[in-house]
A tleap script that builds the chain and sets N, CA, C and O, in Angstrom:
source leaprc.protein.ff14SB
mol = sequence {
  NMET SER ARG LEU ARG GLU GLU LEU GLU GLU
  ILE PRO ALA ASN ILE ALA GLY PRO THR ARG
  PHE PRO THR GLU ARG ASN LYS HIE GLU MET
  ARG CYS GLY VAL CYS ASP GLY LEU PHE TYR
  VAL ASP GLU ALA ILE TYR GLU GLN VAL SER
  SER ALA MET GLU PHE ASP SER THR ASP ASN
  PRO PHE ARG CYS ASN ASP CYS GLU GLN GLU
  TYR ASP GLU ASP ALA VAL CCYS
}
set mol.1.N position { 10.262 -1.530 9.413 }
set mol.1.CA position { 9.903 -2.787 10.004 }
set mol.1.C position { 10.858 -3.852 9.482 }
set mol.1.O position { 10.951 -4.044 8.270 }
set mol.2.N position { 11.545 -4.524 10.333 }
set mol.2.CA position { 12.463 -5.569 9.905 }
set mol.2.C position { 11.780 -6.923 10.016 }
set mol.2.O position { 10.900 -7.135 10.849 }
set mol.3.N position { 12.214 -7.833 9.148 }
set mol.3.CA position { 11.644 -9.175 9.155 }
set mol.3.C position { 12.770 -10.192 9.180 }
set mol.3.O position { 13.868 -9.953 8.678 }
set mol.4.N position { 12.468 -11.309 9.768 }
set mol.4.CA position { 13.419 -12.407 9.793 }
set mol.4.C position { 13.478 -13.068 8.423 }
set mol.4.O position { 12.504 -13.056 7.670 }
set mol.5.N position { 14.624 -13.640 8.116 }
set mol.5.CA position { 14.790 -14.323 6.831 }
set mol.5.C position { 13.708 -15.388 6.643 }
set mol.5.O position { 13.191 -15.555 5.538 }
set mol.6.N position { 13.368 -16.100 7.698 }
set mol.6.CA position { 12.352 -17.143 7.594 }
set mol.6.C position { 11.011 -16.555 7.146 }
set mol.6.O position { 10.293 -17.168 6.355 }
set mol.7.N position { 10.681 -15.381 7.648 }
set mol.7.CA position { 9.430 -14.732 7.261 }
set mol.7.C position { 9.470 -14.323 5.801 }
set mol.7.O position { 8.488 -14.505 5.080 }
set mol.8.N position { 10.588 -13.773 5.355 }
set mol.8.CA position { 10.711 -13.323 3.972 }
set mol.8.C position { 10.637 -14.486 2.994 }
set mol.8.O position { 10.087 -14.343 1.902 }
set mol.9.N position { 11.176 -15.611 3.366 }
set mol.9.CA position { 11.150 -16.765 2.477 }
set mol.9.C position { 9.743 -17.313 2.304 }
set mol.9.O position { 9.466 -17.997 1.320 }
set mol.10.N position { 8.850 -17.023 3.247 }
set mol.10.CA position { 7.473 -17.485 3.142 }
set mol.10.C position { 6.643 -16.602 2.219 }
set mol.10.O position { 5.571 -17.014 1.774 }
set mol.11.N position { 7.119 -15.395 1.924 }
set mol.11.CA position { 6.374 -14.460 1.091 }
set mol.11.C position { 6.664 -14.756 -0.370 }
set mol.11.O position { 7.831 -14.768 -0.761 }
set mol.12.N position { 5.648 -14.997 -1.195 }
set mol.12.CA position { 5.883 -15.261 -2.610 }
set mol.12.C position { 6.516 -14.056 -3.299 }
set mol.12.O position { 6.241 -12.911 -2.940 }
set mol.13.N position { 7.353 -14.317 -4.275 }
set mol.13.CA position { 8.056 -13.243 -4.983 }
set mol.13.C position { 7.094 -12.357 -5.769 }
set mol.13.O position { 7.382 -11.180 -5.986 }
set mol.14.N position { 5.973 -12.894 -6.192 }
set mol.14.CA position { 5.038 -12.118 -7.004 }
set mol.14.C position { 3.888 -11.546 -6.181 }
set mol.14.O position { 2.805 -11.301 -6.713 }
set mol.15.N position { 4.118 -11.333 -4.894 }
set mol.15.CA position { 3.077 -10.816 -4.010 }
set mol.15.C position { 2.578 -9.456 -4.496 }
set mol.15.O position { 3.361 -8.592 -4.890 }
set mol.16.N position { 1.284 -9.292 -4.460 }
set mol.16.CA position { 0.691 -8.013 -4.846 }
set mol.16.C position { 0.632 -7.125 -3.612 }
set mol.16.O position { 0.247 -7.569 -2.531 }
set mol.17.N position { 1.005 -5.910 -3.781 }
set mol.17.CA position { 0.950 -4.967 -2.681 }
set mol.17.C position { 1.925 -3.838 -2.919 }
set mol.17.O position { 2.823 -3.951 -3.754 }
set mol.18.N position { 1.755 -2.755 -2.193 }
set mol.18.CA position { 2.619 -1.591 -2.387 }
set mol.18.C position { 4.069 -1.865 -2.002 }
set mol.18.O position { 4.352 -2.644 -1.092 }
set mol.19.N position { 4.975 -1.210 -2.714 }
set mol.19.CA position { 6.399 -1.285 -2.408 }
set mol.19.C position { 6.953 0.129 -2.325 }
set mol.19.O position { 6.345 1.070 -2.835 }
set mol.20.N position { 8.096 0.277 -1.687 }
set mol.20.CA position { 8.730 1.591 -1.568 }
set mol.20.C position { 9.569 1.943 -2.786 }
set mol.20.O position { 10.148 3.028 -2.843 }
set mol.21.N position { 9.643 1.053 -3.747 }
set mol.21.CA position { 10.440 1.270 -4.944 }
set mol.21.C position { 9.676 0.707 -6.142 }
set mol.21.O position { 8.875 -0.213 -5.982 }
set mol.22.N position { 9.912 1.243 -7.331 }
set mol.22.CA position { 9.208 0.711 -8.505 }
set mol.22.C position { 9.670 -0.705 -8.828 }
set mol.22.O position { 10.851 -1.029 -8.710 }
set mol.23.N position { 8.742 -1.523 -9.228 }
set mol.23.CA position { 9.042 -2.888 -9.657 }
set mol.23.C position { 8.382 -3.100 -11.013 }
set mol.23.O position { 7.716 -2.209 -11.540 }
set mol.24.N position { 8.574 -4.279 -11.561 }
set mol.24.CA position { 7.949 -4.592 -12.847 }
set mol.24.C position { 6.429 -4.483 -12.739 }
set mol.24.O position { 5.765 -4.030 -13.671 }
set mol.25.N position { 5.892 -4.895 -11.613 }
set mol.25.CA position { 4.446 -4.854 -11.392 }
set mol.25.C position { 3.987 -3.495 -10.852 }
set mol.25.O position { 2.974 -2.958 -11.302 }
set mol.26.N position { 4.723 -2.943 -9.896 }
set mol.26.CA position { 4.328 -1.693 -9.230 }
set mol.26.C position { 5.015 -0.500 -9.886 }
set mol.26.O position { 6.152 -0.163 -9.559 }
set mol.27.N position { 4.306 0.128 -10.813 }
set mol.27.CA position { 4.876 1.225 -11.595 }
set mol.27.C position { 4.257 2.580 -11.264 }
set mol.27.O position { 4.783 3.614 -11.675 }
set mol.28.N position { 3.167 2.587 -10.541 }
set mol.28.CA position { 2.426 3.824 -10.287 }
set mol.28.C position { 2.744 4.379 -8.902 }
set mol.28.O position { 2.658 3.666 -7.903 }
set mol.29.N position { 3.114 5.661 -8.855 }
set mol.29.CA position { 3.384 6.320 -7.575 }
set mol.29.C position { 2.074 6.603 -6.854 }
set mol.29.O position { 1.080 6.989 -7.469 }
set mol.30.N position { 2.091 6.407 -5.541 }
set mol.30.CA position { 0.900 6.665 -4.729 }
set mol.30.C position { 1.366 7.098 -3.346 }
set mol.30.O position { 2.258 6.482 -2.763 }
set mol.31.N position { 0.765 8.152 -2.829 }
set mol.31.CA position { 1.065 8.620 -1.469 }
set mol.31.C position { 0.077 8.000 -0.495 }
set mol.31.O position { -1.116 7.894 -0.781 }
set mol.32.N position { 0.590 7.592 0.658 }
set mol.32.CA position { -0.268 7.058 1.717 }
set mol.32.C position { -1.117 8.203 2.252 }
set mol.32.O position { -0.601 9.293 2.498 }
set mol.33.N position { -2.399 7.969 2.433 }
set mol.33.CA position { -3.308 8.987 2.939 }
set mol.33.C position { -3.123 9.288 4.410 }
set mol.33.O position { -3.692 10.257 4.914 }
set mol.34.N position { -2.334 8.476 5.120 }
set mol.34.CA position { -2.115 8.666 6.550 }
set mol.34.C position { -0.733 9.259 6.818 }
set mol.34.O position { -0.619 10.331 7.412 }
set mol.35.N position { 0.321 8.557 6.376 }
set mol.35.CA position { 1.690 8.985 6.690 }
set mol.35.C position { 2.321 9.812 5.571 }
set mol.35.O position { 3.398 10.378 5.758 }
set mol.36.N position { 1.671 9.890 4.418 }
set mol.36.CA position { 2.140 10.640 3.250 }
set mol.36.C position { 3.420 10.060 2.656 }
set mol.36.O position { 4.111 10.745 1.902 }
set mol.37.N position { 3.744 8.824 2.979 }
set mol.37.CA position { 4.908 8.165 2.398 }
set mol.37.C position { 4.668 7.839 0.937 }
set mol.37.O position { 3.530 7.613 0.526 }
set mol.38.N position { 5.739 7.814 0.146 }
set mol.38.CA position { 5.644 7.508 -1.273 }
set mol.38.C position { 5.793 6.003 -1.475 }
set mol.38.O position { 6.752 5.395 -1.000 }
set mol.39.N position { 4.841 5.413 -2.182 }
set mol.39.CA position { 4.844 3.986 -2.477 }
set mol.39.C position { 4.540 3.790 -3.948 }
set mol.39.O position { 4.067 4.699 -4.630 }
set mol.40.N position { 4.819 2.600 -4.418 }
set mol.40.CA position { 4.512 2.223 -5.796 }
set mol.40.C position { 3.513 1.088 -5.753 }
set mol.40.O position { 3.655 0.144 -4.976 }
set mol.41.N position { 2.489 1.191 -6.605 }
set mol.41.CA position { 1.395 0.221 -6.604 }
set mol.41.C position { 1.159 -0.298 -8.015 }
set mol.41.O position { 1.611 0.291 -8.997 }
set mol.42.N position { 0.443 -1.411 -8.091 }
set mol.42.CA position { 0.116 -1.986 -9.396 }
set mol.42.C position { -1.083 -1.270 -10.013 }
set mol.42.O position { -1.695 -0.403 -9.389 }
set mol.43.N position { -1.401 -1.640 -11.228 }
set mol.43.CA position { -2.472 -1.002 -11.995 }
set mol.43.C position { -3.821 -1.100 -11.281 }
set mol.43.O position { -4.579 -0.131 -11.255 }
set mol.44.N position { -4.123 -2.261 -10.705 }
set mol.44.CA position { -5.420 -2.461 -10.048 }
set mol.44.C position { -5.603 -1.531 -8.858 }
set mol.44.O position { -6.651 -0.898 -8.724 }
set mol.45.N position { -4.602 -1.440 -7.996 }
set mol.45.CA position { -4.697 -0.550 -6.837 }
set mol.45.C position { -4.770 0.897 -7.282 }
set mol.45.O position { -5.556 1.681 -6.751 }
set mol.46.N position { -3.935 1.253 -8.274 }
set mol.46.CA position { -3.921 2.626 -8.783 }
set mol.46.C position { -5.303 3.023 -9.320 }
set mol.46.O position { -5.806 4.102 -9.007 }
set mol.47.N position { -5.907 2.154 -10.124 }
set mol.47.CA position { -7.231 2.450 -10.686 }
set mol.47.C position { -8.290 2.556 -9.593 }
set mol.47.O position { -9.156 3.428 -9.653 }
set mol.48.N position { -8.228 1.685 -8.607 }
set mol.48.CA position { -9.218 1.697 -7.526 }
set mol.48.C position { -9.127 2.992 -6.721 }
set mol.48.O position { -10.146 3.626 -6.446 }
set mol.49.N position { -7.919 3.384 -6.345 }
set mol.49.CA position { -7.736 4.601 -5.550 }
set mol.49.C position { -8.059 5.836 -6.381 }
set mol.49.O position { -8.691 6.769 -5.887 }
set mol.50.N position { -7.628 5.847 -7.643 }
set mol.50.CA position { -7.907 6.989 -8.517 }
set mol.50.C position { -9.403 7.186 -8.703 }
set mol.50.O position { -9.894 8.315 -8.699 }
set mol.51.N position { -10.122 6.083 -8.867 }
set mol.51.CA position { -11.575 6.153 -9.021 }
set mol.51.C position { -12.233 6.727 -7.770 }
set mol.51.O position { -13.140 7.554 -7.867 }
set mol.52.N position { -11.783 6.294 -6.608 }
set mol.52.CA position { -12.341 6.800 -5.348 }
set mol.52.C position { -12.030 8.284 -5.181 }
set mol.52.O position { -12.861 9.039 -4.677 }
set mol.53.N position { -10.841 8.703 -5.599 }
set mol.53.CA position { -10.461 10.109 -5.450 }
set mol.53.C position { -11.183 11.000 -6.453 }
set mol.53.O position { -11.359 12.192 -6.203 }
set mol.54.N position { -11.606 10.435 -7.587 }
set mol.54.CA position { -12.423 11.202 -8.526 }
set mol.54.C position { -13.767 11.537 -7.891 }
set mol.54.O position { -14.329 12.608 -8.123 }
set mol.55.N position { -14.268 10.614 -7.093 }
set mol.55.CA position { -15.536 10.818 -6.405 }
set mol.55.C position { -15.392 11.841 -5.285 }
set mol.55.O position { -16.243 12.717 -5.134 }
set mol.56.N position { -14.314 11.736 -4.492 }
set mol.56.CA position { -14.062 12.659 -3.384 }
set mol.56.C position { -12.566 12.946 -3.324 }
set mol.56.O position { -11.805 12.187 -2.725 }
set mol.57.N position { -12.152 14.038 -3.944 }
set mol.57.CA position { -10.725 14.348 -4.052 }
set mol.57.C position { -10.101 14.803 -2.732 }
set mol.57.O position { -8.881 14.948 -2.652 }
set mol.58.N position { -10.902 15.028 -1.711 }
set mol.58.CA position { -10.364 15.472 -0.421 }
set mol.58.C position { -9.945 14.307 0.469 }
set mol.58.O position { -9.301 14.513 1.498 }
set mol.59.N position { -10.305 13.087 0.082 }
set mol.59.CA position { -9.996 11.921 0.908 }
set mol.59.C position { -9.202 10.905 0.111 }
set mol.59.O position { -9.705 10.329 -0.853 }
set mol.60.N position { -7.951 10.684 0.518 }
set mol.60.CA position { -7.108 9.669 -0.114 }
set mol.60.C position { -7.306 8.366 0.646 }
set mol.60.O position { -6.867 8.262 1.791 }
set mol.61.N position { -7.955 7.364 0.047 }
set mol.61.CA position { -8.240 6.122 0.767 }
set mol.61.C position { -7.067 5.154 0.841 }
set mol.61.O position { -7.155 4.143 1.537 }
set mol.62.N position { -5.966 5.438 0.136 }
set mol.62.CA position { -4.837 4.515 0.129 }
set mol.62.C position { -4.064 4.583 1.439 }
set mol.62.O position { -3.706 5.664 1.907 }
set mol.63.N position { -3.809 3.402 2.029 }
set mol.63.CA position { -2.974 3.296 3.231 }
set mol.63.C position { -1.870 2.291 2.953 }
set mol.63.O position { -2.115 1.228 2.383 }
set mol.64.N position { -0.651 2.631 3.359 }
set mol.64.CA position { 0.465 1.694 3.216 }
set mol.64.C position { 0.242 0.525 4.183 }
set mol.64.O position { -0.649 0.576 5.031 }
set mol.65.N position { 1.042 -0.504 4.052 }
set mol.65.CA position { 0.875 -1.693 4.896 }
set mol.65.C position { 0.999 -1.378 6.381 }
set mol.65.O position { 0.231 -1.899 7.190 }
set mol.66.N position { 1.968 -0.522 6.750 }
set mol.66.CA position { 2.150 -0.183 8.169 }
set mol.66.C position { 0.944 0.567 8.718 }
set mol.66.O position { 0.457 0.249 9.803 }
set mol.67.N position { 0.460 1.558 7.979 }
set mol.67.CA position { -0.703 2.334 8.435 }
set mol.67.C position { -1.962 1.478 8.441 }
set mol.67.O position { -2.810 1.632 9.321 }
set mol.68.N position { -2.093 0.585 7.476 }
set mol.68.CA position { -3.237 -0.322 7.439 }
set mol.68.C position { -3.224 -1.250 8.648 }
set mol.68.O position { -4.268 -1.522 9.241 }
set mol.69.N position { -2.045 -1.732 9.007 }
set mol.69.CA position { -1.929 -2.609 10.161 }
set mol.69.C position { -2.293 -1.864 11.442 }
set mol.69.O position { -2.992 -2.412 12.293 }
set mol.70.N position { -1.829 -0.623 11.591 }
set mol.70.CA position { -2.186 0.176 12.760 }
set mol.70.C position { -3.684 0.434 12.808 }
set mol.70.O position { -4.295 0.374 13.875 }
set mol.71.N position { -4.272 0.719 11.657 }
set mol.71.CA position { -5.709 0.952 11.579 }
set mol.71.C position { -6.472 -0.287 12.022 }
set mol.71.O position { -7.431 -0.190 12.787 }
set mol.72.N position { -6.044 -1.462 11.538 }
set mol.72.CA position { -6.704 -2.715 11.903 }
set mol.72.C position { -6.581 -2.989 13.408 }
set mol.72.O position { -7.534 -3.446 14.040 }
set mol.73.N position { -5.403 -2.707 13.976 }
set mol.73.CA position { -5.206 -2.914 15.420 }
set mol.73.C position { -6.080 -1.969 16.233 }
set mol.73.O position { -6.626 -2.361 17.265 }
set mol.74.N position { -6.216 -0.725 15.776 }
set mol.74.CA position { -7.064 0.242 16.490 }
set mol.74.C position { -8.543 -0.142 16.379 }
set mol.74.O position { -9.314 0.081 17.312 }
set mol.75.N position { -8.934 -0.716 15.245 }
set mol.75.CA position { -10.333 -1.090 15.047 }
set mol.75.C position { -10.737 -2.246 15.962 }
set mol.75.O position { -11.904 -2.359 16.336 }
set mol.76.N position { -9.799 -3.085 16.318 }
set mol.76.CA position { -10.092 -4.228 17.187 }
set mol.76.C position { -10.383 -3.774 18.615 }
set mol.76.O position { -11.208 -4.369 19.308 }
set mol.77.N position { -9.711 -2.739 19.038 }
set mol.77.CA position { -9.862 -2.267 20.429 }
set mol.77.C position { -11.191 -1.646 20.696 }
set mol.77.O position { -11.455 -1.208 21.815 }
savepdb mol mol.pdb
quit
């Protein structure tokens, strides 16, 4: 997904959310439960998803931003 420079400048540098590469904040590897893409997440997201998977290891609740957006669009219809 490409973004215009104007859009990127509106996003704060310390935004919380998954990235495709490790950052100072996002150190934990996590696979998307939909597309199986590899992402890096912060401690809070990692703990939340890990806790959910301890309860039900067959369902990975983590979705990357693209899959989450598609899910939200499908839910509206």
